[in-house]
C-alpha positions as CSV (number, residue, x, y, z in Angstrom):
1,X,134.9,-87.2,147.9
2,X,135.7,-88.7,144.5
3,X,136.2,-85.2,143.0
4,X,138.9,-84.6,145.7
5,X,140.6,-87.9,144.7
6,X,140.5,-86.9,141.0
7,X,141.9,-83.4,141.9
8,X,144.6,-85.0,144.0
9,X,145.6,-87.3,141.2
10,X,145.6,-84.4,138.7
11,X,147.8,-82.3,141.0
12,X,150.1,-85.2,141.5
13,X,150.4,-85.8,137.8
14,X,151.0,-82.0,137.2
15,X,153.8,-82.0,139.8
16,X,155.3,-85.2,138.2
17,X,155.3,-83.5,134.7
18,X,156.8,-80.3,136.2
19,X,159.5,-82.4,137.8
20,X,160.3,-84.0,134.4
21,X,160.5,-80.6,132.8
22,X,162.7,-79.2,135.5
23,X,165.1,-82.2,135.4
24,X,165.5,-81.9,131.7
25,X,166.3,-78.1,132.1
26,X,168.7,-78.8,134.9
27,X,170.6,-81.5,133.0
28,X,170.8,-79.4,129.9
29,X,172.2,-76.5,131.8
30,X,174.7,-78.8,133.4
31,X,176.1,-80.0,130.1
32,X,176.1,-76.5,128.7
33,X,178.1,-75.3,131.8
34,X,180.5,-78.2,131.4
35,X,181.1,-77.1,127.8
36,X,181.8,-73.6,129.0
37,X,184.6,-75.1,131.2
38,X,186.0,-76.7,128.1
39,X,185.8,-73.4,126.3
40,X,187.8,-71.7,129.0
41,X,190.6,-74.2,128.8
42,X,190.7,-74.3,125.0
43,X,190.9,-70.5,124.8
44,X,193.7,-70.6,127.3
45,X,195.5,-73.1,125.1
46,X,194.8,-71.1,122.0
47,X,196.3,-68.1,123.6
48,X,199.4,-69.9,124.6
49,X,200.1,-71.4,121.1
50,X,201.0,-68.0,119.4
51,X,203.5,-67.3,122.3
52,X,205.0,-70.8,121.8
53,X,205.4,-70.1,118.0
54,X,206.9,-66.7,118.5
55,X,209.5,-68.1,120.9
56,X,210.3,-70.9,118.5
57,X,210.6,-68.5,115.5
58,X,213.8,-67.1,116.7
59,X,215.4,-70.6,116.7
60,X,213.5,-72.3,113.8
61,X,214.0,-69.9,110.9
62,X,213.9,-72.9,108.4
63,X,210.7,-74.4,109.8
64,X,208.3,-71.6,108.7
65,X,205.8,-74.0,107.2
66,X,205.5,-76.0,110.4
67,X,205.0,-72.8,112.5
68,X,202.4,-71.5,110.0
69,X,200.6,-74.8,110.1
70,X,200.3,-74.6,113.9
71,X,198.9,-71.1,113.7
72,X,196.4,-72.0,110.9
73,X,195.3,-75.1,112.9
74,X,194.9,-73.0,116.0
75,X,192.8,-70.4,114.2
76,X,190.6,-73.2,112.7
77,X,190.2,-74.7,116.2
78,X,189.3,-71.3,117.7
79,X,186.6,-70.8,115.0
80,X,185.3,-74.3,115.7
81,X,185.1,-73.5,119.4
82,X,183.2,-70.3,118.8
83,X,180.6,-72.3,116.7
84,X,180.3,-75.0,119.3
85,X,180.1,-72.5,122.2
86,X,176.9,-71.1,120.7
87,X,175.2,-74.5,120.9
88,X,177.1,-77.2,122.7
89,X,174.4,-79.7,122.1
90,X,174.6,-79.4,118.3
91,X,176.2,-82.5,116.7
92,X,177.6,-80.7,113.7
93,X,179.2,-78.0,115.8
94,X,180.8,-80.6,118.2
95,X,182.0,-82.6,115.2
96,X,183.5,-79.5,113.6
97,X,185.3,-78.7,116.9
98,X,186.5,-82.3,117.3
99,X,188.0,-82.3,113.7
100,X,189.7,-78.9,114.2
101,X,191.1,-80.1,117.5
102,X,192.5,-83.2,115.8
103,X,194.2,-81.1,113.2
104,X,195.6,-78.8,115.9
105,X,196.9,-81.8,117.8
106,X,198.6,-83.1,114.7
107,X,200.2,-79.7,114.0
108,X,201.4,-79.5,117.6
109,X,202.8,-83.0,117.4
110,X,204.8,-82.0,114.2
111,X,206.1,-78.9,116.0
112,X,207.2,-81.0,118.9
113,X,209.1,-83.3,116.6
114,X,210.8,-80.4,114.9
115,X,211.7,-78.8,118.2
116,X,213.7,-81.9,119.0
117,X,216.3,-80.9,116.5
118,X,216.9,-77.5,118.3
119,X,218.6,-78.2,121.7
120,X,219.1,-74.5,122.4
121,X,215.3,-74.0,121.9
122,X,214.5,-76.8,124.3
123,X,216.7,-75.1,126.9
124,X,215.1,-71.7,126.5
125,X,213.4,-70.6,129.7
126,X,210.4,-69.1,127.9
127,X,210.0,-72.3,125.9
128,X,210.2,-74.4,129.0
129,X,207.6,-72.3,130.8
130,X,205.2,-72.3,127.7
131,X,205.4,-76.0,127.2
132,X,204.7,-76.6,130.9
133,X,201.7,-74.3,130.7
134,X,200.5,-76.2,127.6
135,X,200.9,-79.5,129.3
136,X,198.9,-78.3,132.3
137,X,196.3,-76.9,130.0
138,X,196.0,-80.2,128.1
139,X,195.3,-81.9,131.4
140,X,192.6,-79.4,132.2
141,X,191.1,-79.8,128.8
142,X,190.9,-83.6,129.3
143,X,189.2,-83.2,132.7
144,X,186.8,-80.6,131.4
145,X,186.0,-82.8,128.4
146,X,185.3,-85.7,130.7
147,X,183.0,-83.7,132.8
148,X,181.2,-82.5,129.7
149,X,180.8,-86.0,128.3
150,X,179.5,-87.2,131.7
151,X,176.9,-84.4,131.8
152,X,175.9,-85.1,128.2
153,X,175.5,-88.8,129.0
154,X,173.4,-88.1,132.0
155,X,171.2,-85.7,130.0
156,X,170.8,-88.1,127.2
157,X,170.1,-91.1,129.5
158,X,167.4,-89.2,131.3
159,X,165.9,-87.8,128.2
160,X,165.7,-91.3,126.6
161,X,164.3,-93.0,129.7
162,X,160.7,-93.6,130.5
163,X,158.6,-91.4,131.3
164,X,160.8,-88.4,130.3
165,X,160.9,-89.6,126.7
166,X,157.1,-89.0,126.5
167,X,157.6,-85.3,127.2
168,X,161.1,-84.4,126.1
169,X,160.2,-83.4,122.5
170,X,157.2,-81.3,123.6
171,X,159.4,-79.6,126.2
172,X,162.0,-78.6,123.6
173,X,164.5,-81.4,124.1
174,X,164.0,-83.2,120.8
175,X,167.6,-84.1,119.9
176,X,170.3,-85.8,122.0
177,X,173.4,-83.8,122.9
178,X,176.6,-84.9,121.2
179,X,179.6,-86.2,123.1
180,X,182.9,-84.4,122.4
181,X,185.2,-87.1,121.1
182,X,188.4,-86.6,119.2
183,X,189.5,-88.9,116.4
184,X,192.7,-89.8,118.2
185,X,191.2,-89.7,121.6
186,X,193.8,-91.9,123.4
187,X,196.7,-89.8,122.1
188,X,195.0,-86.5,123.0
189,X,194.2,-87.6,126.6
190,X,197.9,-88.1,127.1
191,X,199.8,-84.9,127.9
192,X,202.1,-83.7,125.0
193,X,205.5,-85.1,125.4
194,X,208.2,-82.5,125.1
195,X,211.7,-83.5,126.3
196,X,214.4,-81.0,127.2
């Protein structure tokens, strides 16, 4: 009878440990999927930016430096996204992406200010459509980033709580996942302002 009780306790503990392992895996997969959603939206934005620059080039011949800065910042952000996509839990990769996104946001803001001096550009149908798509994409990026940060927070909270913290390292979950935060977070959460 006592051996049955010991066996039942052992089986109960085994299922408890398996449950912890499965929860860690599920939460990690959730934040990785959430990052994949950010990746989709950022790629969409990165694809729109060259079209915006090409449309602006016809009107802004004297603003070549601004246009080149936007493309350079876009390319750096795309490279940062590729690194972060390979390991969305890596703090260095997420920090690199956040820095590149901050630089891109700054370049886009400068472009927006320069565009104000070109009323015929602001009235261009292609430019209006592209800026509307960029605004929509910025909103999607903000929502996807929020979902990612929520998933990371849930993963980290579970991993750091008792009893999961006793097993997390041995189950391959040694480091916390990094939130995706931008230096000028409040400004980036607001959609870009482009007036026509």
